[in-house]
N, CA, C and O of each residue as an XYZ file, in Angstrom:
292
protein
N       1.672     -7.467      1.140
C       0.823     -8.583      1.456
C       0.175     -8.253      2.715
O       0.788     -7.780      3.672
N      -1.169     -8.526      2.707
C      -2.077     -8.084      3.821
C      -3.357     -9.222      3.907
O      -3.911     -9.766      2.952
N      -3.580     -9.363      5.045
C      -4.885    -10.164      5.465
C      -6.142     -9.276      5.002
O      -6.391     -8.210      5.564
N      -6.856     -9.735      4.029
C      -8.089     -8.774      3.703
C      -9.139     -8.932      4.705
O      -9.960     -8.019      4.780
N      -9.249     -9.889      5.455
C     -10.291    -10.308      6.503
C      -9.922     -9.445      7.548
O     -10.894     -9.336      8.296
N      -8.936     -8.758      7.961
C      -8.741     -7.980      9.267
C      -9.630     -6.858      8.949
O      -9.789     -6.343      7.843
N     -10.304     -6.480     10.290
C     -11.146     -5.817     10.151
C     -10.815     -4.088      9.789
O     -10.055     -3.396     10.466
N     -11.510     -3.650      8.677
C     -11.325     -2.344      8.351
C     -10.145     -2.080      7.473
O     -10.036     -1.017      6.861
N      -9.107     -3.204      7.397
C      -7.838     -2.939      6.696
C      -7.989     -2.657      5.380
O      -7.188     -1.799      5.008
N      -8.828     -3.119      4.408
C      -8.864     -2.784      3.032
C      -9.457     -1.327      3.036
O      -8.946     -0.622      2.165
N     -10.391     -0.719      3.788
C     -10.740      0.739      3.870
C      -9.671      1.444      4.017
O      -9.450      2.376      3.243
N      -8.644      1.070      5.236
C      -7.634      1.873      5.667
C      -6.489      2.054      4.460
O      -5.870      3.100      4.266
N      -6.360      1.029      3.821
C      -5.334      0.877      2.821
C      -5.653      1.974      1.361
O      -4.898      2.663      0.674
N      -7.173      1.715      1.323
C      -7.616      2.766      0.135
C      -7.444      3.841      0.763
O      -6.900      4.702      0.071
N      -7.698      4.159      1.845
C      -7.646      5.757      2.594
C      -6.287      6.272      2.294
O      -6.032      7.303      1.672
N      -5.571      5.558      2.732
C      -4.040      5.753      2.456
C      -3.563      6.365      0.943
O      -2.754      7.288      0.849
N      -4.197      5.699     -0.226
C      -4.235      5.759     -1.599
C      -4.759      7.124     -2.147
O      -4.312      7.885     -3.005
N      -6.060      7.171     -1.204
C      -6.621      8.526     -1.703
C      -6.105      9.527     -0.943
O      -6.273     10.650     -1.417
N      -5.506      9.457      0.135
C      -4.974     10.707      0.786
C      -3.753     11.322     -0.052
O      -3.375     12.493     -0.020
N      -3.113     10.052     -0.964
C      -1.754     10.592     -1.653
C      -2.377     10.707     -3.147
O      -1.476     10.722     -3.986
N      -3.641     10.790     -3.686
C      -4.473     10.400     -4.979
C      -3.458     11.171     -5.863
O      -3.220     10.672     -6.963
N      -2.802     12.374     -5.509
C      -2.203     13.058     -6.558
C      -0.715     12.563     -6.873
O       0.024     13.198     -7.626
N      -0.326     11.346     -6.218
C       0.826     10.751     -6.405
C       0.587      9.332     -6.859
O       1.571      8.779     -7.349
N      -0.661      8.557     -6.782
C      -0.421      7.195     -7.178
C      -1.210      7.135     -8.303
O      -2.369      7.460     -8.562
N       0.084      6.431     -9.161
C      -0.001      6.331    -10.687
C      -0.952      4.866    -10.967
O      -1.739      4.819    -11.912
N      -0.758      3.679     -9.997
C      -1.420      2.512    -10.546
C      -1.424      1.663     -9.363
O      -0.598      1.847     -8.470
N      -2.207      0.844     -9.307
C      -2.437     -0.198     -8.286
C      -2.875     -1.501     -8.964
O      -3.789     -1.554     -9.786
N      -2.037     -2.709     -8.490
C      -2.407     -3.852     -8.854
C      -2.641     -4.847     -7.571
O      -1.822     -5.041     -6.672
N      -3.968     -5.446     -7.692
C      -4.233     -6.068     -6.412
C      -4.334     -7.837     -6.812
O      -5.068     -8.254     -7.708
N      -3.664     -8.514     -6.167
C      -3.579    -10.335     -6.695
C      -4.206    -10.847     -5.198
O      -3.934    -10.414     -4.078
N      -4.985    -11.746     -5.525
C      -5.749    -12.607     -4.372
C      -4.655    -13.950     -4.311
O      -4.539    -14.734     -5.252
N      -4.035    -14.036     -3.278
C      -2.938    -15.207     -2.952
C      -3.496    -16.173     -2.613
O      -3.185    -17.241     -3.142
N      -4.487    -16.123     -1.635
C      -5.198    -17.346     -0.957
C      -6.749    -16.785     -0.425
O      -7.156    -15.725     -0.902
N      -7.356    -17.319      0.291
C      -8.540    -17.017      0.948
C      -8.485    -15.804      1.776
O      -9.390    -14.970      1.792
N      -7.340    -15.717      2.503
C      -7.214    -14.710      3.388
C      -6.244    -13.639      2.833
O      -6.362    -12.475      3.214
N      -5.333    -13.982      1.986
C      -4.022    -13.147      1.750
C      -4.204    -12.251      0.583
O      -4.827    -12.859     -0.288
N      -3.897    -11.018      0.220
C      -3.889    -10.483     -0.995
C      -2.465     -9.641     -0.984
O      -1.840     -9.287      0.016
N      -2.182     -9.456     -2.137
C      -0.994     -8.734     -2.384
C      -1.235     -7.420     -3.200
O      -2.107     -7.392     -4.069
N      -0.391     -6.239     -2.893
C      -0.958     -5.382     -3.706
C       0.177     -4.415     -3.982
O       0.917     -4.106     -3.049
N       0.382     -3.882     -5.275
C       1.556     -3.100     -5.653
C       1.103     -2.092     -5.945
O       0.087     -2.149     -6.637
N       1.646     -0.706     -5.555
C       1.148      0.805     -5.617
C       2.130      1.398     -5.947
O       3.098      1.637     -5.225
N       1.928      1.824     -7.532
C       3.010      2.731     -8.297
C       2.833      3.973     -7.677
O       1.671      4.218     -7.355
N       3.656      4.801     -7.430
C       3.489      6.169     -7.006
C       4.679      6.997     -7.501
O       5.799      6.497     -7.605
N       4.388      8.398     -7.835
C       5.531      9.455     -8.062
C       5.415     10.531     -7.238
O       4.354     11.039     -6.874
N       6.665     10.922     -6.909
C       6.703     11.816     -5.803
C       8.062     12.025     -5.381
O       9.061     11.610     -5.967
N       8.017     12.871     -4.051
C       9.281     12.987     -3.723
C       9.692     11.907     -2.362
O       8.705     11.595     -1.697
N      10.735     11.443     -1.993
C      11.387     10.375     -1.714
C      10.621     10.361     -0.248
O      10.027      9.369      0.174
N      10.731     11.673      0.495
C       9.937     11.773      1.720
C       8.735     11.193      1.910
O       8.403     10.396      2.788
N       7.901     11.798      0.738
C       6.558     11.323      0.597
C       6.324      9.858      0.547
O       5.470      9.318      1.251
N       7.019      9.271     -0.214
C       6.928      7.968     -0.685
C       7.348      7.137      0.618
O       6.779      6.072      0.857
N       8.366      7.644      1.470
C       8.680      6.885      2.784
C       7.453      6.941      3.693
O       6.936      6.017      4.320
N       7.140      8.092      3.632
C       6.113      8.348      4.641
C       4.686      7.568      4.639
O       4.010      7.192      5.596
N       4.400      7.425      2.902
C       3.126      6.427      2.695
C       3.714      4.796      3.181
O       3.098      3.995      3.884
N       4.704      4.663      2.737
C       5.255      3.232      2.832
C       5.074      2.851      4.443
O       4.794      1.723      4.850
N       5.237      3.727      5.064
C       5.426      3.571      6.512
C       3.986      3.607      7.240
O       3.690      2.817      8.136
N       3.082      4.662      6.730
C       1.703      4.316      7.056
C       1.128      2.840      6.792
O       0.511      2.151      7.604
N       1.431      2.550      5.626
C       0.913      1.308      5.395
C       1.332      0.077      6.141
O       0.592     -0.830      6.522
N       2.725      0.187      6.305
C       3.450     -0.959      7.270
C       2.926     -0.870      8.818
O       2.999     -1.872      9.529
N       2.510      0.090      9.207
C       1.814      0.387     10.478
C       0.653     -0.221     10.643
O       0.357     -0.353     11.830
N      -0.311     -0.748      9.693
C      -1.624     -0.968      9.589
C      -1.421     -2.614     10.183
O      -0.619     -3.443      9.752
N      -2.482     -2.797     11.380
C      -2.695     -3.967     11.647
C      -3.292     -5.128     10.422
O      -4.310     -4.877      9.776
N      -2.618     -6.206     10.258
C      -3.131     -7.001      9.378
C      -2.137     -7.144      8.052
O      -2.146     -8.158      7.355
N      -1.270     -5.989      7.789
C      -0.263     -5.832      6.676
C       1.011     -6.814      7.251
O       1.450     -6.758      8.399
N       1.425     -7.592      6.332
C       2.251     -8.843      6.901
C       3.449     -8.562      6.152
O       4.432     -9.109      6.651
N       3.697     -7.861      5.078
C       4.847     -7.649      4.225
C       4.776     -6.290      3.687
O       3.734     -5.904      3.159
N       5.830     -5.516      3.782
C       5.793     -4.258      2.954
C       7.316     -4.090      2.227
O       8.292     -3.932      2.961
N       7.458     -4.125      0.959
C       8.605     -3.804      0.388
C       8.583     -2.545     -0.506
O       7.781     -2.500     -1.438
N       9.427     -1.522     -0.265
C       9.636     -0.329     -1.322
C      10.731     -0.554     -2.095
O      11.756     -1.105     -1.691
N      10.492     -0.025     -3.520
C      11.865     -0.085     -4.237
C      11.432      1.246     -4.971
O      10.299      1.474     -5.394
N      12.610      2.149     -5.055
C      12.781      3.599     -5.452
C      13.745      3.640     -6.671
O      14.775      2.966     -6.642
N      13.399      4.501     -7.858
C      14.211      4.949     -8.509
C      14.049      6.252     -9.250
O      12.975      6.648     -9.702
N      15.049      6.803     -9.329
C      14.826      8.247    -10.038
C      14.699      8.191    -11.566
O      14.973      7.215    -12.263
N      14.300      9.234    -11.932
C      13.769      9.384    -13.561
C      14.925     10.524    -14.176
O      14.867     10.891    -15.349
């Protein structure tokens, strides 16, 4: 969940996905209200890469909540 009006945040979040384009399978974006959006990013890859990507997203100013769920295939 993030504040889409935070300067450059949407661009930074998109850049994280592009940096991991080989792993991103799908993204779902939901408008919660005038300021807040929720985004679900489904990725496939090593646990280390997924944790690193999650932490990069978590560190962005304007990101209010990050939750990660992993499963093996």
